[in-house]
N, C-alpha and C positions, 0 to 999 in steps of 0.2 A: 950749585945744586938746585936751588929753588927755580932757577931759569929753565932747567931741563924739565922739571915738574910742570911748570907753566906751559912750556911748549907741548909737552904729552898731554896735558888736560885739553889744551886747545885742539890738538889733532883728534883726541878722543871725541870731543864734542862735534868736529866736522864729520868724523866717520860715522858717528851715531845718527847725525842729522841726515846724512846721505843714504843711509840704510833704511830709514822710515819712508814707506811708500804710502802715500795717502789714497783715499777713495777716489779722487778725481784722476789719479794716475792709473788706477786700475780700470775705471770706467773708460778712460781714453784708449787704453791698450784693448780693451774688450770691443770697443767700437772699431778700432783699427783692424782687428783680427776678423771681425764680422764682415767688414767691407772687402778685406782680401779673400774670404771665403765666398762671398757673393759673386766675386769675379772669376775666381779660380775654379770652382765647382762645376759651373755650367761648361766652361771650356773643356774641362776633363770629360764631362759626360758626353759632350757632342763629339770630341776626338774619339772616345771609346765607340760610339754609335756608329761613326763613320768607318772605323776599323772592322767592326762586326759585319757591316752591310758590304764592305769591300771584299771581305773574305767570302761571304756568301756569293757574291757576284762571281768571284774568281772561280768557286767550286761549280757554280751553274755554267760557266763558260767552258770549263774543262768537259762537263757533261755535255754540253751542246756540240763541241768538237768531236767528241767520241761518238755521238749520234750521227753526226754528219759522215764520219767515216764508215760507220756501219751501214748507212744509207747508200753510200757509193759501193760498197761491197755487195749489198742485197740487190741494187739495181744491175751490177755486172753479172750476179748470179742469175737474175731473171732474164737478161739479155742472152745468156749463155743457153739457158732452158728453152726460150723462145726459138733461138736459131737451131737448136737440136730438134725441137718439136716440128719446125717448118721443114728441115731436111728429112726427118723421118716420115712426115706427111707425103712428101713428094715421091719418096722411095715405094711407098705402098699404095 
């Protein structure tokens, strides 16, 4: 029975020693997390900015294509009006 108690006491000592985290460990983890944040956050920020700029560019491209089509329709309308105007001028 004493052997079991000795083993349990040694096990308790090992578990208790592993549960204690020192100040050095805390500072090391804080340093590691700081370095990870220093490299991760700029990448996230740049990626987000690229996304928003590309979204704005896509919106402007759609507007540009729409205006080009409107320009074609207006030019066709102007040509039609010019043609009618030339014909009517020759008739009178």
